[in-house]
C-alpha positions in Angstrom: -7.7 37.2 -12.9 -11.5 38.6 -11.4 -13.4 37.8 -14.4 -11.8 34.2 -13.3 -13.3 34.7 -9.8 -16.8 35.5 -11.5 -16.7 32.6 -13.4 -15.6 29.9 -10.4 -17.9 31.6 -8.1 -20.6 31.7 -10.8 -20.1 28.0 -11.6 -20.6 26.6 -7.7 -23.4 28.2 -7.3 -24.7 26.5 -10.0 -23.2 23.2 -9.7 -23.1 22.0 -6.1 -21.8 18.9 -6.5 -18.8 20.9 -7.5 -18.2 22.8 -4.5 -18.7 19.4 -3.0 -15.9 17.9 -4.5 -13.9 20.8 -3.9 -14.4 21.0 -0.7 -13.6 17.0 -0.3 -9.9 17.3 -1.7 -7.2 18.8 -0.1 -4.4 21.3 -2.4 -2.1 19.1 -3.4 -4.2 16.1 -4.3 -3.7 14.0 -7.7 -6.7 13.5 -9.6 -7.9 12.8 -12.5 -10.9 13.2 -14.2 -12.6 10.5 -16.6 -15.0 12.0 -19.0 -13.9 15.1 -18.2 -16.4 17.3 -20.4 -15.6 20.7 -21.4 -12.5 21.3 -18.4 -14.8 23.2 -16.0 -14.4 21.1 -12.8 -10.5 20.3 -13.5 -9.8 24.1 -13.6 -11.4 24.8 -10.2 -9.2 21.9 -8.8 -6.4 23.9 -10.3 -7.6 27.0 -8.6 -7.4 25.5 -5.1 -4.2 23.9 -5.8 -5.3 20.4 -6.9 -2.8 18.6 -9.5 -5.3 17.2 -12.0 -5.7 16.1 -15.4 -8.5 14.9 -17.7 -9.5 12.4 -19.9 -12.2 12.6 -22.5 -13.0 12.0 -26.1 -15.0 14.8 -27.5 -12.8 17.1 -29.3 -14.6 20.1 -28.9 -14.2 19.3 -24.7 -10.9 19.0 -25.2 -10.8 22.3 -27.2 -12.7 24.2 -24.0 -10.1 22.7 -22.1 -7.0 23.9 -23.8 -8.4 27.2 -23.3 -9.2 26.9 -19.8 -5.4 25.7 -19.1 -6.1 22.1 -17.9 -4.2 19.0 -18.8 -6.3 16.8 -20.5 -5.5 13.7 -22.3 -7.5 12.8 -26.2 -9.3 9.1 -25.1 -12.2 7.0 -24.5 -12.3 5.5 -21.0 -14.4 2.4 -22.5 -11.2 1.4 -24.1 -9.1 0.5 -20.6 -6.9 2.5 -18.2 -4.5 -0.2 -18.2 -1.7 2.3 -19.3 -1.5 3.9 -15.6 0.1 2.6 -12.5 -1.8 1.1 -9.4 -2.7 3.6 -6.9 -1.3 6.9 -9.1 -4.1 9.7 -8.0 -5.6 10.0 -4.9 -9.0 10.8 -6.5 -10.2 9.5 -9.6 -13.4 11.3 -10.3 -16.5 10.0 -13.0 -18.6 12.9 -12.9 -21.8 12.2 -14.8 -19.7 9.7 -16.8 -20.3 6.2 -15.8 -24.0 5.8 -17.0 -22.6 7.1 -20.5 -20.4 4.0 -20.2 -20.3 0.3 -21.4 -19.2 -1.7 -18.6 -19.8 1.1 -15.7 -18.6 -2.0 -13.5 -15.5 -2.3 -14.7 -14.5 1.2 -15.0 -15.0 1.5 -11.7 -13.3 -1.2 -10.1 -10.0 0.3 -12.7 -10.7 3.5 -11.4 -10.1 2.2 -7.6 -7.0 0.7 -8.8 -5.3 3.9 -10.1 -7.0 5.8 -7.2 -7.2 5.5 -3.7 -10.7 6.4 -3.4 -13.3 7.1 -6.4 -15.5 10.1 -6.3 -19.0 9.1 -8.8 -21.6 11.3 -9.8 -24.9 10.5 -11.7 -28.5 11.2 -12.4 -30.5 10.0 -10.2 -33.6 7.7 -12.2 -35.1 7.6 -9.0 -36.1 11.1 -8.6 -40.3 11.8 -8.4 -40.0 13.8 -11.5 -38.9 10.8 -13.3 -41.4 8.7 -12.0 -44.5 10.1 -12.3 -43.5 10.9 -15.7 -43.5 7.2 -16.7 -45.9 6.4 -14.9 -48.5 9.3 -16.3 -46.9 9.4 -19.4 -45.9 6.0 -20.3 -42.8 7.1 -22.4 -39.1 7.6 -21.6 -38.7 10.9 -19.8 -37.4 14.0 -20.7 -36.6 16.6 -18.0 -33.4 19.1 -17.3 -31.1 16.8 -16.1 -32.1 14.0 -18.1 -32.8 16.3 -21.6 -32.5 13.3 -24.2 -34.8 11.6 -26.0 -34.9 7.5 -26.0 -32.7 7.8 -29.7 -30.6 10.6 -28.7 -29.1 10.1 -25.6 -25.1 9.6 -24.2 -26.7 7.6 -21.8 -26.7 4.0 -21.5 -27.6 3.0 -18.3 -30.3 4.3 -16.0 -29.7 3.8 -12.1 -31.0 5.2 -9.0 -29.5 5.9 -5.3 -30.6 2.4 -4.6 -29.5 0.9 -7.5 -25.5 2.2 -7.0 -25.9 1.4 -2.8 -26.7 -2.7 -4.2 -24.4 -2.7 -6.9 -21.4 -1.1 -3.6 -22.3 -4.2 -1.7 -22.4 -6.5 -4.4 -19.1 -5.6 -5.3 -17.5 -5.3 -1.9 -16.5 -1.4 -2.0 -17.1 0.8 1.1 -19.4 3.9 0.7 -16.7 7.0 2.7 -19.3 9.5 1.9 -22.2 10.6 -0.1 -23.9 13.6 -0.8 -27.8 14.1 -2.7 -28.2 17.2 -4.8 -31.4 19.1 -6.8 -31.1 22.3 -8.4 -29.2 24.3 -6.5 -29.2 22.8 -2.8 -28.4 19.4 -1.0 -31.2 17.0 -0.7 -31.3 15.5 3.2 -34.5 13.3 3.2 -35.4 10.4 1.3 -32.4 11.0 -1.8 -34.1 8.5 -3.7 -37.3 9.9 -4.0 -35.9 13.9 -3.8 -32.3 14.0 -5.2 -31.3 14.7 -9.0 -28.3 14.3 -8.7 -26.5 11.8 -6.3 -22.5 11.9 -5.5 -20.5 8.6 -3.6 -16.9 8.8 -2.5 -16.2 5.2 -2.1 -12.6 3.1 -1.7 
């Protein structure tokens, strides 16, 4: 139990987006985490009394989820979510997942069908370091948040804070909350330029 608490505290210190999500969701809520990875977020949600389950396609990540005792389905969200009922969940989470999907707009729309709210977190391609590397090096940037090269990256889409805000306006989605982060702290000023990570809660 002590080791679990230490792990939880360490994860929350290193992932301010996780801390923000945990703050936003009340105990007893039903959560679906699309592309849940190794289950760290689901594990923290479970510790708070939130009923969570995940969908993940990577088999090694699924093994990690099982070790943490979180409920996960093996599946590819790009293949559809039609088997989930309308408004089955209070929250649907896409944490650094949406940029890796083939049809992000369709997946977000489906998320809003099966969940009352959707929380989306993505790496901000408008971050100043990314801009400067493109400008001065003339190459696809490799950073701590975008650590892959063009030929092996899982990212199919590169979007900024402004891109996502425009997307929500075009689709008629209501942004209920948003937060921006760099390393271990929250960004309040000019987030499209200074934040590495963006979080939006929409309905």
